MDTraj code that builds the backbone (N, CA, C; nanometers):
import mdtraj as md
import numpy as np

residues = "UNK UNK UNK UNK UNK UNK UNK UNK UNK UNK UNK UNK UNK UNK UNK UNK UNK UNK UNK UNK UNK UNK UNK UNK UNK UNK UNK UNK UNK UNK UNK UNK UNK UNK UNK UNK UNK UNK UNK UNK UNK UNK UNK UNK UNK UNK UNK UNK UNK UNK UNK UNK UNK UNK UNK UNK UNK UNK UNK UNK UNK UNK UNK UNK UNK UNK UNK UNK UNK UNK UNK UNK UNK UNK UNK UNK UNK UNK UNK UNK UNK UNK UNK UNK UNK UNK UNK UNK UNK".split()
xyz = np.array([
    [-1.1399, 1.2240, 0.1654],
    [-1.0594, 1.3450, 0.1651],
    [-1.0403, 1.3943, 0.3074],
    [-0.9298, 1.4536, 0.3346],
    [-0.9027, 1.4995, 0.4692],
    [-0.9355, 1.6451, 0.4893],
    [-0.9030, 1.7268, 0.3909],
    [-0.9330, 1.8685, 0.4013],
    [-0.8700, 1.9318, 0.5227],
    [-0.9370, 2.0301, 0.5796],
    [-0.8808, 2.1041, 0.6917],
    [-0.8801, 2.0246, 0.8217],
    [-0.9518, 1.9135, 0.8262],
    [-0.9591, 1.8344, 0.9491],
    [-0.8276, 1.7641, 0.9817],
    [-0.7428, 1.7437, 0.8820],
    [-0.6147, 1.6807, 0.9073],
    [-0.6143, 1.5300, 0.8925],
    [-0.7284, 1.4682, 0.8588],
    [-0.7327, 1.3249, 0.8326],
    [-0.7367, 1.3021, 0.6828],
    [-0.6734, 1.1940, 0.6376],
    [-0.6790, 1.1581, 0.4965],
    [-0.6940, 1.0076, 0.4846],
    [-0.8022, 0.9654, 0.4206],
    [-0.8209, 0.8233, 0.3928],
    [-0.7295, 0.7891, 0.2755],
    [-0.6390, 0.6958, 0.2982],
    [-0.5432, 0.6572, 0.1943],
    [-0.5870, 0.5314, 0.1200],
    [-0.6797, 0.4564, 0.1770],
    [-0.7360, 0.3389, 0.1105],
    [-0.8741, 0.3130, 0.1689],
    [-0.9756, 0.3090, 0.0832],
    [-0.9723, 0.3183, -0.0621],
    [-0.9645, 0.4622, -0.1093],
    [-0.9348, 0.4776, -0.2368],
    [-0.9275, 0.6107, -0.2961],
    [-1.0683, 0.6604, -0.3297],
    [-1.0853, 0.7912, -0.3258],
    [-1.2129, 0.8531, -0.3651],
    [-1.2488, 0.8083, -0.5066],
    [-1.3728, 0.7597, -0.5245],
    [-1.4223, 0.7199, -0.6553],
    [-1.3754, 0.5842, -0.7038],
    [-1.3031, 0.5101, -0.6216],
    [-1.2522, 0.3787, -0.6631],
    [-1.3676, 0.2828, -0.6897],
    [-1.3452, 0.1899, -0.7821],
    [-1.4421, 0.0853, -0.8124],
    [-1.3727, -0.0484, -0.7893],
    [-1.4342, -0.1331, -0.7092],
    [-1.3773, -0.2636, -0.6778],
    [-1.4641, -0.3711, -0.7383],
    [-1.4014, -0.4629, -0.8137],
    [-1.4709, -0.5776, -0.8688],
    [-1.4352, -0.6977, -0.7828],
    [-1.5368, -0.7563, -0.7214],
    [-1.5155, -0.8672, -0.6278],
    [-1.5715, -0.9961, -0.6882],
    [-1.4917, -1.0996, -0.6881],
    [-1.5337, -1.2289, -0.7417],
    [-1.6091, -1.3064, -0.6338],
    [-1.7331, -1.3471, -0.6658],
    [-1.8171, -1.4161, -0.5664],
    [-1.7514, -1.5435, -0.5133],
    [-1.6804, -1.6133, -0.5984],
    [-1.6195, -1.7399, -0.5566],
    [-1.4919, -1.7193, -0.4740],
    [-1.4407, -1.5957, -0.4718],
    [-1.3189, -1.5658, -0.3960],
    [-1.3374, -1.4355, -0.3190],
    [-1.4294, -1.4340, -0.2222],
    [-1.4494, -1.3092, -0.1476],
    [-1.3218, -1.2672, -0.0748],
    [-1.3033, -1.1380, -0.0657],
    [-1.1855, -1.0860, 0.0038],
    [-1.2251, -0.9620, 0.0823],
    [-1.1380, -0.9239, 0.1711],
    [-1.1604, -0.8036, 0.2506],
    [-1.0725, -0.6919, 0.1974],
    [-1.1227, -0.5706, 0.2076],
    [-1.0469, -0.4528, 0.1679],
    [-0.9885, -0.3859, 0.2917],
    [-0.8679, -0.3342, 0.2781],
    [-0.8031, -0.2632, 0.3885],
    [-0.8473, -0.1172, 0.3870],
    [-0.8982, -0.0700, 0.4991],
    [-0.9322, 0.0709, 0.5168],
    [-0.8166, 0.1338, 0.5920],
    [-0.7583, 0.2391, 0.5332],
    [-0.6409, 0.3014, 0.5934],
    [-0.6553, 0.4523, 0.5967],
    [-0.6017, 0.5119, 0.7026],
    [-0.6101, 0.6567, 0.7216],
    [-0.4781, 0.7089, 0.7749],
    [-0.4459, 0.8315, 0.7359],
    [-0.3333, 0.9032, 0.7948],
    [-0.3913, 1.0211, 0.8702],
    [-0.3378, 1.0453, 0.9883],
    [-0.3906, 1.1547, 1.0680],
    [-0.2838, 1.2211, 1.1517],
    [-0.3225, 1.3250, 1.2238],
    [-0.2297, 1.3984, 1.3094],
    [-0.1703, 1.3091, 1.4191],
    [-0.0553, 1.3467, 1.4658],
    [0.0154, 1.2684, 1.5678],
    [-0.0616, 1.2576, 1.6989],
    [-0.1530, 1.3524, 1.7267],
    [-0.2251, 1.3469, 1.8535],
    [-0.3469, 1.2534, 1.8503],
    [-0.3765, 1.1941, 1.7352],
    [-0.4883, 1.0994, 1.7260],
    [-0.4477, 0.9666, 1.7892],
    [-0.5316, 0.9141, 1.8761],
    [-0.5030, 0.7877, 1.9448],
    [-0.5847, 0.6706, 1.8908],
    [-0.6980, 0.7002, 1.8249],
    [-0.7844, 0.5952, 1.7732],
    [-0.8663, 0.6492, 1.6571],
    [-0.8940, 0.5604, 1.5600],
    [-0.9758, 0.5945, 1.4442],
    [-1.0993, 0.5050, 1.4415],
    [-1.2143, 0.5660, 1.4215],
    [-1.3426, 0.4963, 1.4188],
    [-1.3960, 0.4992, 1.2760],
    [-1.4274, 0.3819, 1.2210],
    [-1.4727, 0.3701, 1.0824],
    [-1.6230, 0.3459, 1.0758],
    [-1.6854, 0.4084, 0.9733],
    [-1.8283, 0.3950, 0.9485],
    [-1.8504, 0.3661, 0.8000],
    [-1.9429, 0.2746, 0.7703],
    [-1.9808, 0.2420, 0.6335],
    [-2.1267, 0.2805, 0.6155],
    [-2.1523, 0.3741, 0.5257],
    [-2.2887, 0.4241, 0.5032],
    [-2.3563, 0.4623, 0.6351],
    [-2.2787, 0.5261, 0.7236],
    [-2.3323, 0.5752, 0.8498],
    [-2.3383, 0.4739, 0.9623],
    [-2.3021, 0.3484, 0.9359],
    [-2.3058, 0.2446, 1.0396],
    [-2.1651, 0.2159, 1.0896],
    [-2.1514, 0.2073, 1.2210],
    [-2.0206, 0.1830, 1.2828],
    [-1.9658, 0.0483, 1.2395],
    [-1.8395, 0.0468, 1.1960],
    [-1.7741, -0.0757, 1.1525],
    [-1.6723, -0.1260, 1.2547],
    [-1.5932, -0.0350, 1.3119],
    [-1.4918, -0.0755, 1.4078],
    [-1.3906, 0.0353, 1.4285],
    [-1.2938, 0.0095, 1.5179],
    [-1.1916, 0.1093, 1.5468],
    [-1.0535, 0.0449, 1.5450],
    [-0.9540, 0.1279, 1.5178],
    [-0.8152, 0.0830, 1.5127],
    [-0.7244, 0.1930, 1.5666],
    [-0.6073, 0.1551, 1.6175],
    [-0.5088, 0.2560, 1.6578],
    [-0.4372, 0.3100, 1.5339],
    [-0.3662, 0.4208, 1.5474],
    [-0.2915, 0.4771, 1.4336],
    [-0.1958, 0.3748, 1.3725],
    [-0.1854, 0.3790, 1.2407],
    [-0.0928, 0.2914, 1.1700],
    [-0.1451, 0.1525, 1.1403],
    [-0.2661, 0.1203, 1.1838],
    [-0.3227, -0.0133, 1.1617],
    [-0.4427, -0.0032, 1.0680],
    [-0.4513, -0.0927, 0.9682],
    [-0.5695, -0.0928, 0.8822],
    [-0.6859, -0.1657, 0.9497],
    [-0.8051, -0.1349, 0.9038],
    [-0.9242, -0.2098, 0.9440],
    [-0.9684, -0.2845, 0.8196],
    [-0.9890, -0.4153, 0.8309],
    [-1.0283, -0.4951, 0.7154],
    [-1.1798, -0.5091, 0.7123],
    [-1.2354, -0.4928, 0.5907],
    [-1.3789, -0.4837, 0.5716],
    [-1.4212, -0.5744, 0.4574],
    [-1.5263, -0.6548, 0.4815],
    [-1.5842, -0.7410, 0.3784],
    [-1.7045, -0.6674, 0.3193],
    [-1.6888, -0.6061, 0.2027],
    [-1.7941, -0.5202, 0.1487],
    [-1.9082, -0.5965, 0.0826],
    [-2.0245, -0.5348, 0.0834],
    [-2.1389, -0.5798, 0.0046],
    [-2.1378, -0.4989, -0.1247],
    [-2.2170, -0.5403, -0.2222],
    [-2.2232, -0.4692, -0.3502],
    [-2.2958, -0.3363, -0.3347],
    [-2.2523, -0.2390, -0.4144],
    [-2.3216, -0.1112, -0.4191],
    [-2.2319, 0.0069, -0.3937],
    [-2.2936, 0.1246, -0.3995],
    [-2.2232, 0.2490, -0.3708],
    [-2.2037, 0.2599, -0.2198],
    [-2.0854, 0.3024, -0.1802],
    [-2.0485, 0.3053, -0.0386],
    [-1.9883, 0.4408, -0.0025],
    [-2.0280, 0.4924, 0.1122],
    [-1.9615, 0.6080, 0.1707],
    [-1.8890, 0.5594, 0.2947],
    [-1.7590, 0.5763, 0.2957],
    [-1.6759, 0.5387, 0.4103],
    [-1.6356, 0.6654, 0.4824],
    [-1.6525, 0.6657, 0.6132],
    [-1.6134, 0.7813, 0.6934],
    [-1.5261, 0.7330, 0.8080],
    [-1.4265, 0.8120, 0.8400],
    [-1.3419, 0.7846, 0.9553],
    [-1.3419, 0.9082, 1.0434],
    [-1.3397, 0.8832, 1.1732],
    [-1.3345, 0.9916, 1.2714],
    [-1.2296, 0.9551, 1.3747],
    [-1.1498, 1.0532, 1.4142],
    [-1.0519, 1.0243, 1.5194],
    [-1.1116, 1.0563, 1.6562],
    [-1.0354, 1.0282, 1.7600],
    [-1.0838, 1.0463, 1.8975],
    [-1.0960, 1.1932, 1.9372],
    [-1.0589, 1.2836, 1.8478],
    [-1.0747, 1.4274, 1.8740],
    [-1.1857, 1.4890, 1.7891],
    [-1.2578, 1.4036, 1.7152],
    [-1.3727, 1.4501, 1.6390],
    [-1.3458, 1.4922, 1.4958],
    [-1.2221, 1.4819, 1.4497],
    [-1.1910, 1.5164, 1.3103],
    [-1.2406, 1.4045, 1.2192],
    [-1.2890, 1.4409, 1.1003],
    [-1.3493, 1.3430, 1.0107],
    [-1.2954, 1.3551, 0.8686],
    [-1.3066, 1.2447, 0.7956],
    [-1.2792, 1.2418, 0.6521],
    [-1.3710, 1.1363, 0.5914],
    [-1.4023, 1.1519, 0.4642],
    [-1.4829, 1.0497, 0.3986],
    [-1.4454, 1.0348, 0.2524],
    [-1.4741, 0.9168, 0.1982],
    [-1.4589, 0.8877, 0.0562],
    [-1.5800, 0.8070, 0.0116],
    [-1.6030, 0.8110, -0.1179],
    [-1.7084, 0.7299, -0.1783],
    [-1.6421, 0.6340, -0.2758],
    [-1.6924, 0.5104, -0.2780],
    [-1.6430, 0.4121, -0.3729],
    [-1.7584, 0.3204, -0.4107],
    [-1.7317, 0.2301, -0.5026],
    [-1.8351, 0.1374, -0.5463],
    [-1.7783, -0.0040, -0.5484],
    [-1.8615, -0.0981, -0.5060],
    [-1.8230, -0.2387, -0.5040],
    [-1.9181, -0.3135, -0.5962],
    [-1.8604, -0.3913, -0.6881],
    [-1.9408, -0.4724, -0.7790],
    [-1.8952, -0.6171, -0.7677],
    [-1.9913, -0.7078, -0.7638],
    [-1.9629, -0.8521, -0.7574],
    [-1.9886, -0.9151, -0.8935],
    [-1.9075, -1.0125, -0.9284],
    [-1.9314, -1.0870, -1.0529],
    [-1.9106, -1.2345, -1.0288],
])
top = md.Topology()
chain = top.add_chain()
for i, resn in enumerate(residues, 1):
    res = top.add_residue(resn, chain, resSeq=i)
    for name in ("N", "CA", "C"):
        top.add_atom(name, md.element.get_by_symbol(name[0]), res)
traj = md.Trajectory(xyz[None], top)
């Protein structure tokens, strides 16, 4: 959710559940919309730094199984987060 900070995670959606096939692993696109003055977005998975991207570019992530909190922060300190779940079969 973006709230008053002005950032909105557009993928994945809050509360989404992803079923991942072990024989066909794939990466999920992490996407955010933010204010025009943002120059870079920094992504975190369960509090651990994942990587950074410029505006308009997704960051691709190979998830592990379990409940996940994804957070993004822009170069001006604004933040947004969503929670989702990844299940493997």
